[in-house]
C-alpha positions as CSV (number, residue, x, y, z in Angstrom):
1,M,239.5,216.3,120.1
2,T,243.2,217.1,119.4
3,V,245.6,219.0,121.4
4,A,244.8,222.6,122.0
5,R,248.1,225.0,122.8
6,T,248.0,228.3,124.3
7,E,251.4,228.9,122.7
8,Q,253.1,227.6,119.6
9,R,256.4,225.7,120.6
10,P,258.5,223.0,119.1
11,N,257.3,219.8,120.6
12,P,258.8,216.4,119.6
13,A,255.7,214.6,121.0
14,S,253.4,216.5,118.7
15,T,250.9,214.6,116.8
16,S,251.6,214.4,113.1
17,T,248.8,216.0,110.8
18,A,247.9,212.6,109.5
19,Q,247.3,211.4,112.7
20,A,245.2,214.4,113.8
21,N,243.0,214.0,110.8
22,A,242.6,210.2,111.3
23,R,241.4,211.1,114.6
24,R,238.9,213.6,113.8
25,S,237.9,211.3,111.1
26,R,237.1,208.7,113.7
27,L,235.1,211.1,115.7
28,A,233.1,212.1,112.8
29,A,232.3,208.6,112.1
30,A,230.8,208.2,115.6
31,A,227.5,209.2,114.1
32,E,227.3,206.1,112.0
33,P,225.6,203.0,113.2
34,P,227.8,200.7,115.5
35,I,229.4,197.6,114.5
36,R,227.1,194.4,114.3
37,P,227.6,191.0,115.7
38,G,229.9,188.6,114.1
39,P,231.1,185.0,114.7
40,G,229.7,213.5,149.4
41,T,228.5,215.6,146.5
42,A,226.5,218.5,145.7
43,A,222.8,217.9,146.2
44,V,221.6,219.3,143.1
45,A,219.0,217.7,140.5
46,I,218.9,219.1,136.9
47,G,216.7,217.5,134.2
48,G,215.1,214.7,136.2
49,A,213.8,213.5,139.7
50,H,216.1,214.7,142.7
51,T,218.9,212.2,143.9
52,E,220.6,212.9,146.8
53,G,224.2,213.6,146.5
54,C,224.1,213.7,142.8
55,I,223.5,216.1,139.6
56,T,221.2,214.2,137.4
57,L,221.1,215.1,133.5
58,S,218.2,213.4,131.5
59,N,216.6,213.2,128.1
60,A,214.2,211.2,126.3
61,H,216.8,208.4,125.7
62,L,219.4,208.9,128.7
63,R,219.6,209.5,132.3
64,L,223.1,210.4,133.9
65,E,224.0,210.9,137.5
66,L,227.2,212.6,138.3
67,A,228.8,213.0,141.7
68,P,231.1,216.3,141.7
69,S,232.7,215.3,145.1
70,L,233.5,211.7,144.0
71,G,236.1,212.6,141.5
72,G,233.3,214.2,139.4
73,G,232.6,211.0,138.3
74,I,229.4,209.2,137.1
75,T,227.2,207.1,139.5
76,R,224.7,206.0,137.0
77,F,224.3,206.0,133.3
78,D,221.3,204.3,132.0
79,W,219.0,203.7,128.8
80,R,215.5,204.9,129.2
81,D,213.2,202.2,128.0
82,E,209.4,203.1,128.0
83,G,209.5,204.3,131.6
84,A,212.1,201.8,132.8
85,L,216.0,202.4,133.5
86,V,218.2,199.9,131.9
87,P,221.8,200.3,133.2
88,I,224.7,200.7,130.6
89,F,227.4,201.5,133.2
90,R,227.4,199.3,136.3
91,P,225.5,201.5,138.8
92,C,226.9,202.8,142.1
93,V,224.6,201.8,145.1
94,A,224.0,204.8,147.7
95,P,226.8,207.1,146.8
96,G,228.1,208.9,149.8
97,P,231.2,210.5,151.1
98,D,232.8,207.5,151.9
99,T,232.2,205.9,148.6
100,D,235.3,204.4,147.1
101,P,236.0,205.7,143.5
102,N,236.1,202.1,142.3
103,Q,232.4,201.4,143.1
104,L,231.6,204.3,140.9
105,A,230.0,203.9,137.2
106,C,232.9,205.8,135.7
107,Y,235.7,208.4,136.7
108,P,238.3,210.5,134.7
109,L,241.8,209.3,134.4
110,L,244.2,212.3,134.7
111,P,247.3,213.5,134.4
112,Y,248.1,209.9,133.5
113,S,246.2,206.5,133.2
114,N,247.1,203.5,135.5
115,R,250.2,202.7,137.1
116,I,253.7,204.3,137.0
117,G,256.4,201.7,137.8
118,N,258.2,202.5,141.1
119,G,256.6,205.6,141.2
120,H,259.5,207.2,139.1
121,F,260.5,208.1,135.6
122,Q,263.2,210.1,133.7
123,F,262.0,213.0,131.6
124,S,264.3,215.5,129.8
125,G,267.3,214.9,132.0
126,R,265.2,215.1,135.2
127,S,264.5,212.4,137.6
128,I,260.6,212.5,138.3
129,D,259.0,210.9,141.6
130,V,255.3,210.4,141.6
131,P,254.1,209.9,144.9
132,R,251.4,206.9,145.9
133,N,248.1,208.2,146.0
134,R,246.1,205.2,147.4
135,A,247.0,203.5,150.7
136,C,245.9,200.1,149.3
137,E,248.1,200.5,146.2
138,P,251.8,199.9,146.2
139,L,252.3,202.3,143.1
140,P,250.6,205.7,141.9
141,L,247.5,205.0,140.1
142,H,245.5,206.9,137.7
143,G,246.3,210.5,138.7
144,D,244.7,212.8,140.9
145,G,241.4,213.5,139.0
146,W,239.4,210.5,140.4
147,L,240.4,211.0,144.0
148,G,239.4,214.9,144.2
149,A,236.5,217.0,144.6
150,W,235.8,218.8,141.7
151,E,233.8,222.3,141.5
152,V,230.5,222.4,139.4
153,E,231.1,225.1,137.0
154,E,228.2,224.9,134.7
155,E,224.6,223.1,135.0
156,T,221.8,222.8,132.6
157,A,219.3,220.0,131.8
158,G,221.5,218.5,129.4
159,R,225.0,219.3,130.3
160,A,227.3,220.0,133.4
161,R,231.2,221.1,133.5
162,F,233.4,220.4,136.5
163,T,236.6,221.8,137.3
164,L,239.6,220.8,139.4
165,D,242.5,223.0,140.3
166,R,245.7,221.0,141.3
167,S,248.3,224.1,140.6
168,D,250.1,223.2,143.7
169,G,250.5,219.6,142.9
170,E,253.6,217.9,142.6
171,P,255.2,216.7,140.1
172,Y,252.0,217.5,138.2
173,A,250.5,220.8,138.6
174,F,247.4,221.3,136.4
175,R,244.1,222.6,136.0
176,A,241.5,220.3,134.5
177,A,237.8,220.3,133.5
178,Q,235.4,217.5,132.4
179,T,232.2,218.4,130.4
180,Y,229.3,216.1,130.2
181,A,226.7,216.5,127.6
182,L,223.7,214.4,126.3
183,D,223.1,214.6,122.6
184,D,220.1,212.5,121.6
185,A,221.2,208.9,122.6
186,T,224.8,209.9,123.0
187,L,226.7,210.9,126.3
188,V,229.7,213.3,125.0
189,V,232.4,213.5,127.6
190,T,235.3,216.0,127.2
191,L,238.3,216.3,129.3
192,D,240.7,219.0,129.3
193,V,243.9,219.5,131.3
194,Q,246.4,222.5,131.4
195,N,249.9,222.3,132.5
196,T,250.4,225.1,135.3
197,G,253.6,224.0,136.6
198,I,257.1,225.5,135.7
199,D,258.5,222.5,133.7
200,A,257.1,220.4,130.6
201,L,256.1,216.9,131.5
202,P,254.1,214.3,129.4
203,F,250.3,214.2,130.0
204,G,247.7,211.8,129.4
205,L,243.8,211.3,129.6
206,G,241.5,208.6,129.7
207,L,238.2,207.4,131.0
208,H,237.4,204.4,133.5
209,P,234.0,203.2,132.8
210,F,232.6,200.0,134.5
211,L,230.3,198.4,131.9
212,M,227.5,195.9,132.6
213,R,228.7,192.2,132.0
214,E,226.1,189.6,131.3
215,A,226.1,186.1,130.2
216,D,225.8,186.9,126.5
217,T,227.7,190.4,126.5
218,E,230.0,190.7,123.4
219,L,232.7,193.2,122.6
220,S,234.1,194.3,119.2
221,A,237.4,196.2,119.7
222,A,239.9,195.3,117.1
223,A,243.7,196.4,118.0
224,G,246.9,195.7,116.4
225,G,249.0,194.7,119.5
226,V,248.8,194.3,123.4
227,W,251.2,194.9,126.1
228,L,251.6,191.6,128.3
229,C,252.0,192.2,131.9
230,G,253.8,190.9,134.9
231,D,252.3,190.0,138.4
232,D,252.7,193.8,139.2
233,W,250.4,194.5,136.0
234,L,253.2,196.4,134.5
235,P,253.7,195.8,130.7
236,V,256.8,193.5,130.0
237,R,256.5,192.8,126.3
238,H,254.5,194.1,123.4
239,V,253.0,191.2,120.9
240,P,250.5,191.1,118.0
241,T,247.2,190.7,119.6
242,P,246.5,186.8,120.1
243,P,243.6,185.4,118.4
244,A,241.6,185.0,121.7
245,W,241.8,188.6,122.1
246,Q,241.7,190.2,118.5
247,F,237.8,191.1,119.0
248,G,237.8,192.1,115.3
249,V,234.0,191.3,115.3
250,A,231.5,191.1,118.3
251,Y,233.2,188.3,120.4
252,P,232.2,187.0,123.8
253,M,233.6,188.3,126.7
254,P,236.8,186.2,127.8
255,S,236.6,184.0,130.8
256,E,239.9,184.4,132.1
257,M,241.4,187.7,133.7
258,V,242.5,190.3,131.3
259,N,244.2,193.6,132.6
260,N,246.2,194.7,129.5
261,A,246.8,197.9,127.4
262,F,246.0,197.4,123.8
263,T,247.6,199.5,121.0
264,G,246.7,200.3,117.5
265,W,243.0,200.7,118.4
266,S,240.9,202.4,115.7
267,G,239.2,204.6,118.0
268,R,235.7,202.9,117.7
269,T,234.3,200.1,119.8
270,S,231.0,198.3,120.2
271,V,229.4,196.5,123.1
272,L,226.7,194.2,122.5
273,W,223.9,193.0,124.8
274,P,221.8,190.5,122.6
275,K,219.1,189.6,125.0
276,R,218.7,193.3,125.8
277,R,218.7,194.1,121.8
278,L,221.1,197.1,122.8
279,S,224.5,198.0,121.8
280,L,226.7,200.9,122.9
281,T,229.3,202.6,120.6
282,I,232.4,204.0,122.3
283,A,234.0,206.4,120.1
284,A,237.5,208.4,121.1
285,D,240.2,210.3,119.6
286,T,242.9,207.8,121.2
287,D,244.8,204.9,120.1
288,Y,244.9,202.9,123.0
289,Y,242.3,201.2,125.3
290,V,242.9,199.1,128.4
291,L,240.5,196.3,128.8
292,Y,239.9,195.1,132.5
293,V,237.8,191.6,132.7
294,P,237.7,190.2,136.3
295,P,236.4,186.8,136.3
296,G,233.0,186.2,137.9
297,E,231.9,189.7,137.8
298,S,229.1,191.3,136.7
299,F,231.1,194.2,135.0
300,F,234.0,194.9,132.8
301,C,235.9,197.9,132.1
302,F,236.9,199.3,128.6
303,E,239.0,202.2,129.2
304,P,239.7,204.7,126.0
305,V,243.1,206.1,126.9
306,D,245.7,208.1,125.0
307,H,248.7,206.0,126.5
308,P,249.4,202.5,127.8
309,I,250.3,201.4,131.3
310,N,253.5,202.9,132.5
311,A,254.1,204.6,129.3
312,V,256.5,207.0,130.9
313,N,258.9,204.0,131.4
314,L,258.5,202.5,128.3
315,P,261.3,202.5,125.8
316,G,261.1,206.1,124.2
317,G,259.1,207.4,127.1
318,G,255.6,208.4,127.3
319,E,255.9,210.8,124.4
320,A,256.7,207.6,122.2
321,H,253.7,205.8,123.7
322,G,250.7,208.3,122.9
323,M,251.3,210.8,125.9
324,T,251.5,214.5,125.1
325,V,254.5,216.8,126.5
326,L,252.9,219.8,127.5
327,A,255.1,222.9,128.3
328,P,253.9,225.5,130.9
329,G,250.5,226.9,129.9
330,E,249.7,224.3,127.2
331,R,246.7,222.2,127.1
332,L,245.5,218.9,126.1
333,S,241.7,218.0,125.3
334,R,240.1,214.6,124.4
335,Q,236.8,213.6,123.7
336,F,234.9,210.3,124.4
337,R,231.3,209.5,122.9
338,F,228.9,206.5,124.2
339,T,226.0,206.0,122.0
340,V,223.2,203.7,122.8
341,E,220.9,201.8,120.3
342,R,218.4,199.2,119.9
343,T,220.0,196.8,117.7
344,G,217.1,196.0,115.8
345,E,216.5,199.6,115.0
346,A,220.3,200.3,114.2
347,A,220.2,197.3,111.8
348,R,217.2,198.6,110.0
349,R,218.9,202.0,109.7
350,A,222.3,200.4,108.4
351,R,220.7,198.6,105.6
352,P,220.0,201.3,103.3
353,K,223.4,202.7,103.6
354,A,224.8,199.3,102.9
355,R,222.7,199.0,99.8
356,A,223.8,202.3,98.5
357,R,227.5,201.4,99.1
358,A,227.0,198.4,97.4
359,A,225.3,200.0,94.4
360,A,228.0,202.5,94.1
361,R,230.5,199.8,93.6
């Protein structure tokens, strides 16, 4: 989903019509089969068995547990397999009031993603200071959404909507919403943010899922370039994607540390678990992702985002690197889709379409 605005104003960061159409096309393509392998919270239960501290959404294919008071994040996202639950996101064990957000299965990134160098940037002739938001982090990280308690606005068997009011925030004053919906075998997450401040600022959105990583896990996530980072994880140089990180087809997870922002993403990615015979297709209306692969861990993070790390301090500023300048009252919305399929079933469905395309040629 592209930007939704409450009033029409000239905006140098507005996405072009061609880019908006391309993003809509990528989202529409999410219904197609995925890429195949190549070389303290509200104690409410909805749609499933009661789980203390979580809202649970469930259908015939998926089970989702949400923690409104923990950044409105996800504590579990599972595939239902003949009565058994198969984790797609790394599950959070025993979530409670003291749970660190990085123990969650997924959390929102807003009003910006990742780190801001020196906690400072220049915008429109103004000097903007962004305070540190974690005692253990030397730089502001991931904005406010993942650290706040969200209000439950809507609950049904297959849908939940949370809201967050940070209208008194500084420098970012905003109201936000995140909506979770189960649609057959697809989890749809929608993030919305509105600038409630008195000045325009660059805003950005993203998600931070922790995906299950096994010995045979493969990733397909083609991208045109990548930002190389320094020891502080801030980008220092943009280069074409090196061969080891191209992920043009399903490729084994790297054994070395990766913590980089990738550019020129198509908005579509597949994660494959061959032994499980499962795949996950991720589709988003964004052009970037951050890949975090810590060696020796049972998880990795594929973060669809609309801007790279420290975008506000890169040449040209955040608006030149995917962020959207919102004037007071303006809104930004992004949608993220996670579709789980059995690889054998998906392949069988894909073959008739492939034969039809070949016959058309």
